[in-house]
mmJSON file of the N, C-alpha and C atoms, coordinates in Angstrom:
{"data_MODEL":{"atom_site":{
"group_PDB":["ATOM","ATOM","ATOM","ATOM","ATOM","ATOM","ATOM","ATOM","ATOM","ATOM","ATOM","ATOM","ATOM","ATOM","ATOM","ATOM","ATOM","ATOM","ATOM","ATOM","ATOM","ATOM","ATOM","ATOM","ATOM","ATOM","ATOM","ATOM","ATOM","ATOM","ATOM","ATOM","ATOM","ATOM","ATOM","ATOM","ATOM","ATOM","ATOM","ATOM","ATOM","ATOM","ATOM","ATOM","ATOM","ATOM","ATOM","ATOM","ATOM","ATOM","ATOM","ATOM","ATOM","ATOM","ATOM","ATOM","ATOM","ATOM","ATOM","ATOM","ATOM","ATOM","ATOM","ATOM","ATOM","ATOM","ATOM","ATOM","ATOM","ATOM","ATOM","ATOM","ATOM","ATOM","ATOM","ATOM","ATOM","ATOM","ATOM","ATOM","ATOM","ATOM","ATOM","ATOM","ATOM","ATOM","ATOM","ATOM","ATOM","ATOM","ATOM","ATOM","ATOM","ATOM","ATOM","ATOM","ATOM","ATOM","ATOM","ATOM","ATOM","ATOM","ATOM","ATOM","ATOM","ATOM","ATOM","ATOM","ATOM","ATOM","ATOM","ATOM","ATOM","ATOM","ATOM","ATOM","ATOM","ATOM","ATOM","ATOM","ATOM","ATOM","ATOM","ATOM","ATOM","ATOM","ATOM","ATOM","ATOM","ATOM","ATOM","ATOM","ATOM","ATOM","ATOM","ATOM","ATOM","ATOM","ATOM","ATOM","ATOM","ATOM","ATOM","ATOM","ATOM","ATOM","ATOM","ATOM","ATOM","ATOM","ATOM","ATOM","ATOM","ATOM","ATOM","ATOM","ATOM","ATOM","ATOM","ATOM","ATOM","ATOM","ATOM","ATOM","ATOM","ATOM","ATOM","ATOM","ATOM","ATOM","ATOM","ATOM","ATOM","ATOM","ATOM","ATOM","ATOM","ATOM","ATOM","ATOM","ATOM","ATOM","ATOM","ATOM","ATOM","ATOM","ATOM","ATOM","ATOM","ATOM","ATOM","ATOM","ATOM","ATOM","ATOM","ATOM","ATOM","ATOM","ATOM","ATOM","ATOM","ATOM","ATOM","ATOM","ATOM","ATOM","ATOM","ATOM","ATOM","ATOM","ATOM","ATOM","ATOM","ATOM","ATOM","ATOM","ATOM","ATOM","ATOM","ATOM","ATOM","ATOM"],
"id":[1,2,3,4,5,6,7,8,9,10,11,12,13,14,15,16,17,18,19,20,21,22,23,24,25,26,27,28,29,30,31,32,33,34,35,36,37,38,39,40,41,42,43,44,45,46,47,48,49,50,51,52,53,54,55,56,57,58,59,60,61,62,63,64,65,66,67,68,69,70,71,72,73,74,75,76,77,78,79,80,81,82,83,84,85,86,87,88,89,90,91,92,93,94,95,96,97,98,99,100,101,102,103,104,105,106,107,108,109,110,111,112,113,114,115,116,117,118,119,120,121,122,123,124,125,126,127,128,129,130,131,132,133,134,135,136,137,138,139,140,141,142,143,144,145,146,147,148,149,150,151,152,153,154,155,156,157,158,159,160,161,162,163,164,165,166,167,168,169,170,171,172,173,174,175,176,177,178,179,180,181,182,183,184,185,186,187,188,189,190,191,192,193,194,195,196,197,198,199,200,201,202,203,204,205,206,207,208,209,210,211,212,213,214,215,216,217,218,219,220,221,222],
"type_symbol":["N","C","C","N","C","C","N","C","C","N","C","C","N","C","C","N","C","C","N","C","C","N","C","C","N","C","C","N","C","C","N","C","C","N","C","C","N","C","C","N","C","C","N","C","C","N","C","C","N","C","C","N","C","C","N","C","C","N","C","C","N","C","C","N","C","C","N","C","C","N","C","C","N","C","C","N","C","C","N","C","C","N","C","C","N","C","C","N","C","C","N","C","C","N","C","C","N","C","C","N","C","C","N","C","C","N","C","C","N","C","C","N","C","C","N","C","C","N","C","C","N","C","C","N","C","C","N","C","C","N","C","C","N","C","C","N","C","C","N","C","C","N","C","C","N","C","C","N","C","C","N","C","C","N","C","C","N","C","C","N","C","C","N","C","C","N","C","C","N","C","C","N","C","C","N","C","C","N","C","C","N","C","C","N","C","C","N","C","C","N","C","C","N","C","C","N","C","C","N","C","C","N","C","C","N","C","C","N","C","C","N","C","C","N","C","C","N","C","C","N","C","C"],
"label_atom_id":["N","CA","C","N","CA","C","N","CA","C","N","CA","C","N","CA","C","N","CA","C","N","CA","C","N","CA","C","N","CA","C","N","CA","C","N","CA","C","N","CA","C","N","CA","C","N","CA","C","N","CA","C","N","CA","C","N","CA","C","N","CA","C","N","CA","C","N","CA","C","N","CA","C","N","CA","C","N","CA","C","N","CA","C","N","CA","C","N","CA","C","N","CA","C","N","CA","C","N","CA","C","N","CA","C","N","CA","C","N","CA","C","N","CA","C","N","CA","C","N","CA","C","N","CA","C","N","CA","C","N","CA","C","N","CA","C","N","CA","C","N","CA","C","N","CA","C","N","CA","C","N","CA","C","N","CA","C","N","CA","C","N","CA","C","N","CA","C","N","CA","C","N","CA","C","N","CA","C","N","CA","C","N","CA","C","N","CA","C","N","CA","C","N","CA","C","N","CA","C","N","CA","C","N","CA","C","N","CA","C","N","CA","C","N","CA","C","N","CA","C","N","CA","C","N","CA","C","N","CA","C","N","CA","C","N","CA","C","N","CA","C","N","CA","C","N","CA","C","N","CA","C","N","CA","C","N","CA","C"],
"label_alt_id":[null,null,null,null,null,null,null,null,null,null,null,null,null,null,null,null,null,null,null,null,null,null,null,null,null,null,null,null,null,null,null,null,null,null,null,null,null,null,null,null,null,null,null,null,null,null,null,null,null,null,null,null,null,null,null,null,null,null,null,null,null,null,null,null,null,null,null,null,null,null,null,null,null,null,null,null,null,null,null,null,null,null,null,null,null,null,null,null,null,null,null,null,null,null,null,null,null,null,null,null,null,null,null,null,null,null,null,null,null,null,null,null,null,null,null,null,null,null,null,null,null,null,null,null,null,null,null,null,null,null,null,null,null,null,null,null,null,null,null,null,null,null,null,null,null,null,null,null,null,null,null,null,null,null,null,null,null,null,null,null,null,null,null,null,null,null,null,null,null,null,null,null,null,null,null,null,null,null,null,null,null,null,null,null,null,null,null,null,null,null,null,null,null,null,null,null,null,null,null,null,null,null,null,null,null,null,null,null,null,null,null,null,null,null,null,null,null,null,null,null,null,null],
"label_comp_id":["MET","MET","MET","ASN","ASN","ASN","ARG","ARG","ARG","ARG","ARG","ARG","SER","SER","SER","PHE","PHE","PHE","PRO","PRO","PRO","VAL","VAL","VAL","ILE","ILE","ILE","LEU","LEU","LEU","GLU","GLU","GLU","GLU","GLU","GLU","ASP","ASP","ASP","VAL","VAL","VAL","ASP","ASP","ASP","GLY","GLY","GLY","GLY","GLY","GLY","TYR","TYR","TYR","VAL","VAL","VAL","ILE","ILE","ILE","SER","SER","SER","CYS","CYS","CYS","PRO","PRO","PRO","PHE","PHE","PHE","PHE","PHE","PHE","GLU","GLU","GLU","GLY","GLY","GLY","CYS","CYS","CYS","TYR","TYR","TYR","SER","SER","SER","GLN","GLN","GLN","GLY","GLY","GLY","GLU","GLU","GLU","THR","THR","THR","ILE","ILE","ILE","GLU","GLU","GLU","GLU","GLU","GLU","ALA","ALA","ALA","LEU","LEU","LEU","LYS","LYS","LYS","ASN","ASN","ASN","ILE","ILE","ILE","LYS","LYS","LYS","GLU","GLU","GLU","VAL","VAL","VAL","ILE","ILE","ILE","SER","SER","SER","LEU","LEU","LEU","CYS","CYS","CYS","LEU","LEU","LEU","GLU","GLU","GLU","GLU","GLU","GLU","LEU","LEU","LEU","PRO","PRO","PRO","LYS","LYS","LYS","ARG","ARG","ARG","GLU","GLU","GLU","ILE","ILE","ILE","SER","SER","SER","TYR","TYR","TYR","SER","SER","SER","SER","SER","SER","PHE","PHE","PHE","PRO","PRO","PRO","GLU","GLU","GLU","ARG","ARG","ARG","ILE","ILE","ILE","GLY","GLY","GLY","PHE","PHE","PHE","HIS","HIS","HIS","MET","MET","MET","VAL","VAL","VAL","SER","SER","SER","VAL","VAL","VAL"],
"label_asym_id":["A","A","A","A","A","A","A","A","A","A","A","A","A","A","A","A","A","A","A","A","A","A","A","A","A","A","A","A","A","A","A","A","A","A","A","A","A","A","A","A","A","A","A","A","A","A","A","A","A","A","A","A","A","A","A","A","A","A","A","A","A","A","A","A","A","A","A","A","A","A","A","A","A","A","A","A","A","A","A","A","A","A","A","A","A","A","A","A","A","A","A","A","A","A","A","A","A","A","A","A","A","A","A","A","A","A","A","A","A","A","A","A","A","A","A","A","A","A","A","A","A","A","A","A","A","A","A","A","A","A","A","A","A","A","A","A","A","A","A","A","A","A","A","A","A","A","A","A","A","A","A","A","A","A","A","A","A","A","A","A","A","A","A","A","A","A","A","A","A","A","A","A","A","A","A","A","A","A","A","A","A","A","A","A","A","A","A","A","A","A","A","A","A","A","A","A","A","A","A","A","A","A","A","A","A","A","A","A","A","A","A","A","A","A","A","A","A","A","A","A","A","A"],
"label_entity_id":["1","1","1","1","1","1","1","1","1","1","1","1","1","1","1","1","1","1","1","1","1","1","1","1","1","1","1","1","1","1","1","1","1","1","1","1","1","1","1","1","1","1","1","1","1","1","1","1","1","1","1","1","1","1","1","1","1","1","1","1","1","1","1","1","1","1","1","1","1","1","1","1","1","1","1","1","1","1","1","1","1","1","1","1","1","1","1","1","1","1","1","1","1","1","1","1","1","1","1","1","1","1","1","1","1","1","1","1","1","1","1","1","1","1","1","1","1","1","1","1","1","1","1","1","1","1","1","1","1","1","1","1","1","1","1","1","1","1","1","1","1","1","1","1","1","1","1","1","1","1","1","1","1","1","1","1","1","1","1","1","1","1","1","1","1","1","1","1","1","1","1","1","1","1","1","1","1","1","1","1","1","1","1","1","1","1","1","1","1","1","1","1","1","1","1","1","1","1","1","1","1","1","1","1","1","1","1","1","1","1","1","1","1","1","1","1","1","1","1","1","1","1"],
"label_seq_id":[1,1,1,2,2,2,3,3,3,4,4,4,5,5,5,6,6,6,7,7,7,8,8,8,9,9,9,10,10,10,11,11,11,12,12,12,13,13,13,14,14,14,15,15,15,16,16,16,17,17,17,18,18,18,19,19,19,20,20,20,21,21,21,22,22,22,23,23,23,24,24,24,25,25,25,26,26,26,27,27,27,28,28,28,29,29,29,30,30,30,31,31,31,32,32,32,33,33,33,34,34,34,35,35,35,36,36,36,37,37,37,38,38,38,39,39,39,40,40,40,41,41,41,42,42,42,43,43,43,44,44,44,45,45,45,46,46,46,47,47,47,48,48,48,49,49,49,50,50,50,51,51,51,52,52,52,53,53,53,54,54,54,55,55,55,56,56,56,57,57,57,58,58,58,59,59,59,60,60,60,61,61,61,62,62,62,63,63,63,64,64,64,65,65,65,66,66,66,67,67,67,68,68,68,69,69,69,70,70,70,71,71,71,72,72,72,73,73,73,74,74,74],
"pdbx_PDB_ins_code":[null,null,null,null,null,null,null,null,null,null,null,null,null,null,null,null,null,null,null,null,null,null,null,null,null,null,null,null,null,null,null,null,null,null,null,null,null,null,null,null,null,null,null,null,null,null,null,null,null,null,null,null,null,null,null,null,null,null,null,null,null,null,null,null,null,null,null,null,null,null,null,null,null,null,null,null,null,null,null,null,null,null,null,null,null,null,null,null,null,null,null,null,null,null,null,null,null,null,null,null,null,null,null,null,null,null,null,null,null,null,null,null,null,null,null,null,null,null,null,null,null,null,null,null,null,null,null,null,null,null,null,null,null,null,null,null,null,null,null,null,null,null,null,null,null,null,null,null,null,null,null,null,null,null,null,null,null,null,null,null,null,null,null,null,null,null,null,null,null,null,null,null,null,null,null,null,null,null,null,null,null,null,null,null,null,null,null,null,null,null,null,null,null,null,null,null,null,null,null,null,null,null,null,null,null,null,null,null,null,null,null,null,null,null,null,null,null,null,null,null,null,null],
"Cartn_x":[0.845,0.0,0.884,0.586,1.343,0.968,1.989,1.733,1.429,0.46,0.062,0.112,0.331,0.352,-0.861,-1.464,-2.632,-2.44,-2.952,-2.863,-3.831,-3.42,-4.306,-4.233,-5.305,-5.386,-5.54,-4.646,-4.629,-4.943,-5.924,-6.313,-6.355,-5.884,-5.985,-7.425,-8.023,-9.405,-9.44,-10.434,-10.54,-10.75,-11.322,-11.556,-10.397,-9.308,-8.149,-8.069,-6.883,-6.686,-6.64,-6.77,-6.63,-7.7,-8.144,-9.077,-8.287,-8.453,-7.686,-8.611,-8.374,-9.211,-8.355,-8.894,-8.263,-9.223,-8.907,-9.833,-10.039,-9.228,-9.363,-10.628,-11.068,-12.251,-13.308,-14.524,-15.625,-15.903,-16.027,-16.338,-15.186,-13.978,-12.8,-12.143,-12.479,-11.917,-11.806,-10.993,-10.805,-10.303,-9.851,-9.325,-8.331,-7.652,-6.729,-6.311,-5.888,-5.43,-4.082,-3.266,-1.966,-1.912,-0.922,-0.742,-0.474,0.367,0.708,-0.525,-1.382,-2.603,-3.551,-3.678,-4.547,-4.044,-2.73,-2.16,-2.383,-2.211,-2.452,-3.914,-4.818,-6.249,-6.669,-6.117,-6.531,-6.01,-4.872,-4.374,-5.364,-5.928,-6.928,-8.181,-8.616,-9.818,-9.575,-8.404,-8.081,-8.07,-7.522,-7.523,-8.945,-9.852,-11.256,-11.885,-11.556,-12.073,-11.584,-10.329,-9.777,-10.448,-10.792,-11.492,-12.867,-13.493,-14.811,-14.741,-13.551,-13.384,-12.407,-12.623,-11.62,-11.381,-12.37,-12.209,-11.825,-11.852,-11.528,-10.016,-9.456,-8.028,-7.835,-6.956,-6.701,-5.865,-6.367,-5.667,-5.053,-3.736,-3.064,-3.305,-3.857,-4.142,-5.357,-6.082,-7.284,-7.004,-5.763,-5.413,-4.039,-3.806,-2.554,-1.353,-0.176,1.049,1.377,1.093,1.381,0.075,-0.003,-1.162,-0.635,-1.161,-0.7,-1.786,-1.354,-2.266,-1.859,-2.797,-2.506,-3.529,-3.083,-3.977,-4.28,-5.538,-5.926,-6.688,-6.516,-7.243,-8.332,-9.522,-10.633,-11.269],
"Cartn_y":[-1.19,0.0,1.244,2.167,3.411,4.311,4.895,5.842,7.199,7.881,9.2,10.168,11.412,12.454,13.354,13.716,14.586,15.676,16.882,17.944,17.674,18.023,17.929,19.243,19.54,20.74,20.284,20.733,20.342,21.564,21.426,22.522,22.027,22.854,22.517,22.766,21.787,21.896,22.661,23.515,24.303,23.419,22.228,21.306,20.344,20.532,19.653,18.731,18.301,17.43,18.216,17.497,18.098,17.574,18.444,18.088,18.185,17.21,17.173,16.813,17.434,17.153,17.132,16.486,16.451,17.127,18.332,19.061,18.42,17.446,16.783,15.933,15.409,14.554,15.206,15.286,15.841,14.943,15.538,14.783,13.969,14.261,13.5,14.23,13.814,14.45,13.441,13.778,12.92,13.785,13.135,13.851,12.963,13.544,12.783,13.6,12.918,13.609,14.292,13.732,14.303,14.53,15.292,15.505,14.175,13.361,12.062,11.178,11.164,10.355,10.887,12.217,12.812,12.467,12.524,12.177,10.706,9.836,8.399,8.173,8.837,8.663,9.18,10.329,10.859,9.973,9.33,8.389,7.238,6.756,5.684,6.167,7.387,7.932,8.157,8.683,8.877,7.534,6.507,5.165,4.69,4.943,4.569,5.366,6.65,7.47,6.933,6.513,5.965,4.65,3.845,2.585,2.835,3.949,4.289,4.741,5.087,5.597,4.726,3.416,2.534,2.761,3.244,3.418,4.842,5.715,7.114,7.314,7.844,8.148,9.473,9.476,10.686,11.635,12.831,13.828,14.871,14.969,15.959,17.379,17.534,18.875,19.476,18.683,19.194,19.92,19.913,20.765,21.367,22.549,23.252,22.553,22.798,22.238,22.875,24.156,24.868,25.342,25.188,25.671,26.604,27.807,28.784,29.115,29.623,30.035,31.439,32.362,33.749,34.26,35.119,35.784,37.172,37.575,38.922,39.57,40.856,41.607,42.418,42.407,43.187,44.013],
"Cartn_z":[0.0,0.0,0.0,-0.888,-0.952,0.212,0.822,1.902,1.29,1.843,1.369,2.537,2.238,3.267,3.097,4.205,4.201,5.247,4.982,5.979,7.125,8.331,9.493,10.267,10.973,11.802,13.244,14.097,15.505,16.361,17.24,18.126,19.566,20.475,21.891,22.331,23.007,23.464,24.782,24.964,26.194,27.417,27.223,28.333,28.547,27.812,27.906,26.708,26.403,25.258,23.964,22.857,21.537,20.595,19.705,18.641,17.343,16.459,15.218,14.063,12.91,11.74,10.48,9.461,8.142,7.172,6.7,5.836,4.468,4.115,2.826,2.766,3.921,3.992,4.872,4.387,5.168,6.37,7.543,8.752,9.304,8.881,9.314,10.481,11.689,12.872,14.0,14.992,16.156,17.299,18.35,19.506,20.228,21.208,22.033,23.236,24.278,25.484,25.257,24.353,24.011,22.501,22.063,20.628,19.939,20.545,19.958,19.806,20.83,20.766,19.692,19.604,18.583,17.182,16.972,15.668,15.339,16.316,16.113,15.737,16.448,16.202,14.83,14.398,13.094,11.971,12.168,11.155,10.972,12.064,11.982,11.251,11.556,10.921,9.424,9.065,7.648,6.928,7.569,6.966,6.698,7.641,7.446,6.302,6.215,5.112,3.775,3.718,2.477,2.104,3.107,2.833,2.23,2.597,2.073,0.619,0.166,-1.194,-1.977,-2.044,-2.646,-4.128,-4.843,-6.283,-6.665,-5.71,-5.998,-5.907,-6.945,-6.93,-6.191,-5.218,-4.451,-5.308,-5.495,-6.298,-5.381,-5.44,-4.61,-5.104,-6.296,-6.79,-6.099,-5.313,-4.667,-3.359,-2.898,-1.769,-2.003,-1.445,-1.717,-1.092,-1.69,-1.138,0.202,0.322,1.56,2.173,3.461,4.196,5.271,5.322,6.291,7.304,8.421,9.48,9.88,9.85,10.179,11.179,12.055,12.998,12.451,12.51,12.11,13.254,13.399,14.423,13.751,14.342,13.793,14.884],
"occupancy":[1.0,1.0,1.0,1.0,1.0,1.0,1.0,1.0,1.0,1.0,1.0,1.0,1.0,1.0,1.0,1.0,1.0,1.0,1.0,1.0,1.0,1.0,1.0,1.0,1.0,1.0,1.0,1.0,1.0,1.0,1.0,1.0,1.0,1.0,1.0,1.0,1.0,1.0,1.0,1.0,1.0,1.0,1.0,1.0,1.0,1.0,1.0,1.0,1.0,1.0,1.0,1.0,1.0,1.0,1.0,1.0,1.0,1.0,1.0,1.0,1.0,1.0,1.0,1.0,1.0,1.0,1.0,1.0,1.0,1.0,1.0,1.0,1.0,1.0,1.0,1.0,1.0,1.0,1.0,1.0,1.0,1.0,1.0,1.0,1.0,1.0,1.0,1.0,1.0,1.0,1.0,1.0,1.0,1.0,1.0,1.0,1.0,1.0,1.0,1.0,1.0,1.0,1.0,1.0,1.0,1.0,1.0,1.0,1.0,1.0,1.0,1.0,1.0,1.0,1.0,1.0,1.0,1.0,1.0,1.0,1.0,1.0,1.0,1.0,1.0,1.0,1.0,1.0,1.0,1.0,1.0,1.0,1.0,1.0,1.0,1.0,1.0,1.0,1.0,1.0,1.0,1.0,1.0,1.0,1.0,1.0,1.0,1.0,1.0,1.0,1.0,1.0,1.0,1.0,1.0,1.0,1.0,1.0,1.0,1.0,1.0,1.0,1.0,1.0,1.0,1.0,1.0,1.0,1.0,1.0,1.0,1.0,1.0,1.0,1.0,1.0,1.0,1.0,1.0,1.0,1.0,1.0,1.0,1.0,1.0,1.0,1.0,1.0,1.0,1.0,1.0,1.0,1.0,1.0,1.0,1.0,1.0,1.0,1.0,1.0,1.0,1.0,1.0,1.0,1.0,1.0,1.0,1.0,1.0,1.0,1.0,1.0,1.0,1.0,1.0,1.0,1.0,1.0,1.0,1.0,1.0,1.0],
"B_iso_or_equiv":[0.0,0.0,0.0,0.0,0.0,0.0,0.0,0.0,0.0,0.0,0.0,0.0,0.0,0.0,0.0,0.0,0.0,0.0,0.0,0.0,0.0,0.0,0.0,0.0,0.0,0.0,0.0,0.0,0.0,0.0,0.0,0.0,0.0,0.0,0.0,0.0,0.0,0.0,0.0,0.0,0.0,0.0,0.0,0.0,0.0,0.0,0.0,0.0,0.0,0.0,0.0,0.0,0.0,0.0,0.0,0.0,0.0,0.0,0.0,0.0,0.0,0.0,0.0,0.0,0.0,0.0,0.0,0.0,0.0,0.0,0.0,0.0,0.0,0.0,0.0,0.0,0.0,0.0,0.0,0.0,0.0,0.0,0.0,0.0,0.0,0.0,0.0,0.0,0.0,0.0,0.0,0.0,0.0,0.0,0.0,0.0,0.0,0.0,0.0,0.0,0.0,0.0,0.0,0.0,0.0,0.0,0.0,0.0,0.0,0.0,0.0,0.0,0.0,0.0,0.0,0.0,0.0,0.0,0.0,0.0,0.0,0.0,0.0,0.0,0.0,0.0,0.0,0.0,0.0,0.0,0.0,0.0,0.0,0.0,0.0,0.0,0.0,0.0,0.0,0.0,0.0,0.0,0.0,0.0,0.0,0.0,0.0,0.0,0.0,0.0,0.0,0.0,0.0,0.0,0.0,0.0,0.0,0.0,0.0,0.0,0.0,0.0,0.0,0.0,0.0,0.0,0.0,0.0,0.0,0.0,0.0,0.0,0.0,0.0,0.0,0.0,0.0,0.0,0.0,0.0,0.0,0.0,0.0,0.0,0.0,0.0,0.0,0.0,0.0,0.0,0.0,0.0,0.0,0.0,0.0,0.0,0.0,0.0,0.0,0.0,0.0,0.0,0.0,0.0,0.0,0.0,0.0,0.0,0.0,0.0,0.0,0.0,0.0,0.0,0.0,0.0,0.0,0.0,0.0,0.0,0.0,0.0],
"pdbx_formal_charge":[null,null,null,null,null,null,null,null,null,null,null,null,null,null,null,null,null,null,null,null,null,null,null,null,null,null,null,null,null,null,null,null,null,null,null,null,null,null,null,null,null,null,null,null,null,null,null,null,null,null,null,null,null,null,null,null,null,null,null,null,null,null,null,null,null,null,null,null,null,null,null,null,null,null,null,null,null,null,null,null,null,null,null,null,null,null,null,null,null,null,null,null,null,null,null,null,null,null,null,null,null,null,null,null,null,null,null,null,null,null,null,null,null,null,null,null,null,null,null,null,null,null,null,null,null,null,null,null,null,null,null,null,null,null,null,null,null,null,null,null,null,null,null,null,null,null,null,null,null,null,null,null,null,null,null,null,null,null,null,null,null,null,null,null,null,null,null,null,null,null,null,null,null,null,null,null,null,null,null,null,null,null,null,null,null,null,null,null,null,null,null,null,null,null,null,null,null,null,null,null,null,null,null,null,null,null,null,null,null,null,null,null,null,null,null,null,null,null,null,null,null,null],
"auth_seq_id":[1,1,1,2,2,2,3,3,3,4,4,4,5,5,5,6,6,6,7,7,7,8,8,8,9,9,9,10,10,10,11,11,11,12,12,12,13,13,13,14,14,14,15,15,15,16,16,16,17,17,17,18,18,18,19,19,19,20,20,20,21,21,21,22,22,22,23,23,23,24,24,24,25,25,25,26,26,26,27,27,27,28,28,28,29,29,29,30,30,30,31,31,31,32,32,32,33,33,33,34,34,34,35,35,35,36,36,36,37,37,37,38,38,38,39,39,39,40,40,40,41,41,41,42,42,42,43,43,43,44,44,44,45,45,45,46,46,46,47,47,47,48,48,48,49,49,49,50,50,50,51,51,51,52,52,52,53,53,53,54,54,54,55,55,55,56,56,56,57,57,57,58,58,58,59,59,59,60,60,60,61,61,61,62,62,62,63,63,63,64,64,64,65,65,65,66,66,66,67,67,67,68,68,68,69,69,69,70,70,70,71,71,71,72,72,72,73,73,73,74,74,74],
"auth_comp_id":["MET","MET","MET","ASN","ASN","ASN","ARG","ARG","ARG","ARG","ARG","ARG","SER","SER","SER","PHE","PHE","PHE","PRO","PRO","PRO","VAL","VAL","VAL","ILE","ILE","ILE","LEU","LEU","LEU","GLU","GLU","GLU","GLU","GLU","GLU","ASP","ASP","ASP","VAL","VAL","VAL","ASP","ASP","ASP","GLY","GLY","GLY","GLY","GLY","GLY","TYR","TYR","TYR","VAL","VAL","VAL","ILE","ILE","ILE","SER","SER","SER","CYS","CYS","CYS","PRO","PRO","PRO","PHE","PHE","PHE","PHE","PHE","PHE","GLU","GLU","GLU","GLY","GLY","GLY","CYS","CYS","CYS","TYR","TYR","TYR","SER","SER","SER","GLN","GLN","GLN","GLY","GLY","GLY","GLU","GLU","GLU","THR","THR","THR","ILE","ILE","ILE","GLU","GLU","GLU","GLU","GLU","GLU","ALA","ALA","ALA","LEU","LEU","LEU","LYS","LYS","LYS","ASN","ASN","ASN","ILE","ILE","ILE","LYS","LYS","LYS","GLU","GLU","GLU","VAL","VAL","VAL","ILE","ILE","ILE","SER","SER","SER","LEU","LEU","LEU","CYS","CYS","CYS","LEU","LEU","LEU","GLU","GLU","GLU","GLU","GLU","GLU","LEU","LEU","LEU","PRO","PRO","PRO","LYS","LYS","LYS","ARG","ARG","ARG","GLU","GLU","GLU","ILE","ILE","ILE","SER","SER","SER","TYR","TYR","TYR","SER","SER","SER","SER","SER","SER","PHE","PHE","PHE","PRO","PRO","PRO","GLU","GLU","GLU","ARG","ARG","ARG","ILE","ILE","ILE","GLY","GLY","GLY","PHE","PHE","PHE","HIS","HIS","HIS","MET","MET","MET","VAL","VAL","VAL","SER","SER","SER","VAL","VAL","VAL"],
"auth_asym_id":["A","A","A","A","A","A","A","A","A","A","A","A","A","A","A","A","A","A","A","A","A","A","A","A","A","A","A","A","A","A","A","A","A","A","A","A","A","A","A","A","A","A","A","A","A","A","A","A","A","A","A","A","A","A","A","A","A","A","A","A","A","A","A","A","A","A","A","A","A","A","A","A","A","A","A","A","A","A","A","A","A","A","A","A","A","A","A","A","A","A","A","A","A","A","A","A","A","A","A","A","A","A","A","A","A","A","A","A","A","A","A","A","A","A","A","A","A","A","A","A","A","A","A","A","A","A","A","A","A","A","A","A","A","A","A","A","A","A","A","A","A","A","A","A","A","A","A","A","A","A","A","A","A","A","A","A","A","A","A","A","A","A","A","A","A","A","A","A","A","A","A","A","A","A","A","A","A","A","A","A","A","A","A","A","A","A","A","A","A","A","A","A","A","A","A","A","A","A","A","A","A","A","A","A","A","A","A","A","A","A","A","A","A","A","A","A","A","A","A","A","A","A"],
"auth_atom_id":["N","CA","C","N","CA","C","N","CA","C","N","CA","C","N","CA","C","N","CA","C","N","CA","C","N","CA","C","N","CA","C","N","CA","C","N","CA","C","N","CA","C","N","CA","C","N","CA","C","N","CA","C","N","CA","C","N","CA","C","N","CA","C","N","CA","C","N","CA","C","N","CA","C","N","CA","C","N","CA","C","N","CA","C","N","CA","C","N","CA","C","N","CA","C","N","CA","C","N","CA","C","N","CA","C","N","CA","C","N","CA","C","N","CA","C","N","CA","C","N","CA","C","N","CA","C","N","CA","C","N","CA","C","N","CA","C","N","CA","C","N","CA","C","N","CA","C","N","CA","C","N","CA","C","N","CA","C","N","CA","C","N","CA","C","N","CA","C","N","CA","C","N","CA","C","N","CA","C","N","CA","C","N","CA","C","N","CA","C","N","CA","C","N","CA","C","N","CA","C","N","CA","C","N","CA","C","N","CA","C","N","CA","C","N","CA","C","N","CA","C","N","CA","C","N","CA","C","N","CA","C","N","CA","C","N","CA","C","N","CA","C","N","CA","C","N","CA","C","N","CA","C","N","CA","C","N","CA","C"],
"pdbx_PDB_model_num":[1,1,1,1,1,1,1,1,1,1,1,1,1,1,1,1,1,1,1,1,1,1,1,1,1,1,1,1,1,1,1,1,1,1,1,1,1,1,1,1,1,1,1,1,1,1,1,1,1,1,1,1,1,1,1,1,1,1,1,1,1,1,1,1,1,1,1,1,1,1,1,1,1,1,1,1,1,1,1,1,1,1,1,1,1,1,1,1,1,1,1,1,1,1,1,1,1,1,1,1,1,1,1,1,1,1,1,1,1,1,1,1,1,1,1,1,1,1,1,1,1,1,1,1,1,1,1,1,1,1,1,1,1,1,1,1,1,1,1,1,1,1,1,1,1,1,1,1,1,1,1,1,1,1,1,1,1,1,1,1,1,1,1,1,1,1,1,1,1,1,1,1,1,1,1,1,1,1,1,1,1,1,1,1,1,1,1,1,1,1,1,1,1,1,1,1,1,1,1,1,1,1,1,1,1,1,1,1,1,1,1,1,1,1,1,1,1,1,1,1,1,1]
}}}
């Protein structure tokens, strides 16, 4: 099986732990008490998302190579 890389977004939860999501797949999110646990969990969820799309070829052109995060004041 070819390994693929996907972007993930990791946020610290106000109640403790971390929430993590993969914007490439709708509804692809998880959580963990530590960053390492959240990353492990999102890998499992991404694997499940890929199983749901066995015939769909993943196109890397559908998300940017670089993803930035900026703070703005309003």
